[in-house]
N, C-alpha and C positions, 0 to 999 in steps of 0.2 A: 484300600481295604486289607487290613492285614489278621491272615489267617493266625492260628495262633494257637500252640496243641503245648500244651502242661502239665505234666507228669510227677507228680510225688512220691517216693521211695522212705516210705511209711514203717520206719520196724520201731516197735515200741517199749518200752521196757521205763513202766511205770506211767509215769505223764507225758513224759517226755516224747515230739515228734526231735527225728532224726538231719532227715537235710532232703535236701526238696532240689528240683532241676525243672528247670521253663527255657520254654524256646519261645519267637519272634521273630514268625516267616512273614515279610511285605509281598501280601498279591500280589503275583506277577513278578516278582525278583528274583534274581537266585543268592542275593545274600539275607543270611539268619545271622541273629542271637541266641550264645545257648548260654548255660548259665549254672551252674552249681554254688547253692548255697546250706553250709554246712552247721549248722542251729546244734547237737551238740560233740564235738567234739570226742570228751574221754566216749562215748555211744560209739562212734561216728571210729571212730579204733580198732575198740574193738568187736566189730562187725565190716570193716572191712573190705571183705569178700563179697559179703551179700549186695553190700551198695556198689559196690561197684559194678556188681551183676545186672544190677537194678540200674544202674546211668549205659553202661552199655545197652542191654535193647530198648531204653529211651529213644540215644539215639542210631540205634538203626531205622527206629520207628519216622524220625526227626527223615534225614534220609529218602525215607516213602515218603515224606510230603514234599519235601522239599524235586525228588522226583518227577511228583506227578505232579507238584505247579509248572516243569517243564516241556508237559505232552502237550 
C-alpha cells in the first residue's frame, strides 16, 4: 500500500497554475519519490521566493510523514 501526500503550490496570475509538488511514499518503506513540476516558467521566475518557501514547507511535511512511518 502506498501513502501519498500531494501538495500543490498555486500562485495565481490570471488563470495560470504555477507549480506542483508531489510525493509518493510506500507504506512501510524508507524510500520516497518527490517531484516538482514548473507549469509556467515566467511566473515561477517572477515568484521564486514564494514558491521556494512553499517547496521548503512541503519538504518538511514529507519528512514528518517519512519519520512517522519509521516508528
